[in-house]
C-alpha positions in Angstrom: -34.8 6.6 20.5 -34.2 10.0 21.8 -35.9 13.4 22.0 -34.4 16.4 20.1 -34.0 19.6 22.0 -33.7 21.5 18.7 -36.8 23.0 17.1 -35.4 22.1 13.6 -32.7 19.6 12.6 -31.2 19.5 9.2 -29.8 16.5 7.4 -29.2 15.1 3.9 -29.7 11.9 2.0 -27.3 11.5 -1.0 -28.8 9.5 -3.8 -25.6 8.6 -5.8 -26.9 5.6 -7.7 -30.5 6.0 -8.9 -32.4 2.7 -8.2 -30.7 2.2 -4.8 -32.6 3.9 -2.0 -30.7 5.5 0.9 -31.5 6.5 4.5 -31.0 10.0 5.7 -27.8 10.8 7.6 -29.9 11.5 10.7 -33.2 9.7 11.3 -36.3 11.5 12.8 -36.4 11.7 16.6 -39.3 10.6 18.8 -40.6 14.2 19.0 -40.3 14.9 15.3 -43.7 15.7 13.9 -43.0 17.1 10.4 -40.5 16.3 7.8 -39.7 18.9 5.1 -38.0 17.5 2.1 -36.3 19.8 -0.4 -35.2 18.6 -3.8 -32.5 21.1 -5.0 -32.0 19.3 -8.3 -33.0 21.0 -11.5 -33.5 17.7 -13.3 -34.0 14.7 -11.0 -37.2 13.7 -9.2 -36.8 12.5 -5.6 -38.8 9.4 -4.6 -39.8 9.1 -0.9 -41.0 6.0 0.8 -40.8 3.9 3.9 -38.8 0.7 4.1 -35.3 -0.6 4.3 -32.6 1.3 2.4 -31.0 -0.5 -0.6 -33.8 -1.5 -2.8 -35.2 0.7 -5.6 -38.2 2.9 -4.8 -40.6 2.7 -7.7 -41.7 6.1 -9.0 -45.4 5.0 -9.4 -45.8 3.9 -5.7 -43.6 6.5 -4.0 -44.2 10.1 -3.1 -42.5 12.2 -5.8 -40.8 15.5 -5.1 -40.3 17.2 -8.4 -37.1 19.1 -9.3 -36.7 22.4 -7.4 -39.7 21.8 -5.1 -40.3 20.8 -1.5 -42.8 18.7 0.4 -44.0 18.9 4.0 -44.8 15.5 5.4 -46.7 15.3 8.7 -45.6 12.1 10.4 -46.8 12.9 13.9 -44.7 12.4 17.0 -43.7 8.8 18.0 -46.9 8.1 20.0 -49.0 9.2 17.0 -47.2 7.3 14.3 -48.3 4.1 12.7 -46.0 1.3 13.8 -44.7 0.5 10.3 -41.4 -0.7 11.7 -39.6 0.9 8.7 -37.5 4.0 8.1 -38.0 6.9 5.7 -35.9 6.3 2.6 -35.1 8.2 -0.6 -34.3 7.4 -4.2 -34.3 9.4 -7.4 -34.5 9.5 -11.1 -30.9 10.9 -11.0 -28.2 11.7 -8.5 -29.3 14.3 -6.0 -28.5 15.5 -2.5 -31.9 15.6 -0.8 -32.1 18.2 2.0 -34.3 17.2 4.9 -35.5 19.2 7.8 -37.2 17.8 10.9 -39.5 20.0 12.9 -39.7 18.8 16.5 -42.2 19.3 19.3 -41.6 19.2 23.0 -43.0 15.7 23.7 -43.1 12.3 22.0 
């Protein structure tokens, strides 16, 4: 993977069909240490998990980002992350364009 030279990178994940998880348009870089997730929907809850996009994320075992709220998720830089071998993915209780911001450090 690569390092980002930007302090903050913005991307989205569009949940069009609830029950089908999606990956963000841009994945975290090696030096990303924090992910800020914004749910702009007034009605849908966003489900956050780690895995392979496509399968449903169950509400009970996922991180829930309630409507009109945000969540900061400290993932650590690449050398500090658990080696889960999976990607961050998103699902929702309804259609929603999840806004995602990666905060990057200077090293991996």
